[in-house]
C-alpha positions in Angstrom: 202.5 116.5 105.4 201.3 115.8 109.0 197.7 115.0 109.7 195.6 116.6 112.4 195.4 113.1 114.1 199.2 112.9 114.2 199.6 116.3 115.7 196.9 115.6 118.3 198.4 112.2 119.1 202.0 113.5 119.3 200.7 116.4 121.6 199.0 113.8 123.9 202.3 111.5 123.8 204.5 114.7 124.8 202.2 115.2 127.7 202.5 111.7 128.8 206.4 111.7 128.4 206.3 114.4 130.9 204.9 112.0 133.5 207.3 109.6 135.3 205.9 106.5 133.7 208.0 103.2 134.0 207.5 103.0 130.1 208.4 106.4 129.3 211.8 105.7 127.5 210.3 103.0 125.4 207.3 105.2 124.5 209.6 108.1 123.6 211.7 105.6 121.3 208.6 104.4 119.6 207.4 107.9 118.9 210.8 108.9 117.5 211.0 105.8 115.3 207.4 106.6 114.0 206.2 103.3 115.4 202.4 103.3 116.1 202.4 99.7 116.4 204.7 99.7 119.3 203.1 102.9 121.0 199.7 100.9 120.9 201.5 97.8 122.4 202.9 100.0 125.2 199.8 101.7 126.0 197.7 98.5 125.9 197.7 98.2 129.7 197.0 102.0 130.5 193.7 102.2 132.4 191.9 104.5 130.0 188.3 105.0 130.2 186.3 103.6 127.0 186.1 107.0 125.6 189.8 107.8 125.9 190.8 104.2 124.6 188.7 104.9 121.5 190.1 108.4 121.2 193.9 107.1 121.4 193.1 104.1 119.2 191.5 106.2 116.6 194.6 108.4 116.7 197.1 105.3 116.3 195.0 104.1 113.4 195.2 107.4 111.7 198.9 107.5 112.4 199.4 104.0 111.0 197.3 104.8 107.9 199.5 108.0 107.3 202.5 106.0 107.5 201.2 103.7 104.8 200.6 106.3 102.2 
C-alpha cells in the first residue's frame, strides 16, 4: 500500500520532472528505481526555502521508512 507521503512526494517529483532541470533524467531514474536516498542527494543543492526543505525531507524520510517495512 502506498502511503500519503509517497503519493505527495511522487506528485511533487512529477511536477519537477516537467521542468527543464539538468538533473531531470537522473531524478526520474531514481524515482523509477524507488531510491529515496538518490533523490535526496540529487535535491541537496536545490535552493528550497527552509519550509520547503523540511517538507521535502519529511516526505523522503517517510518514503525511506515505507521501503524498510
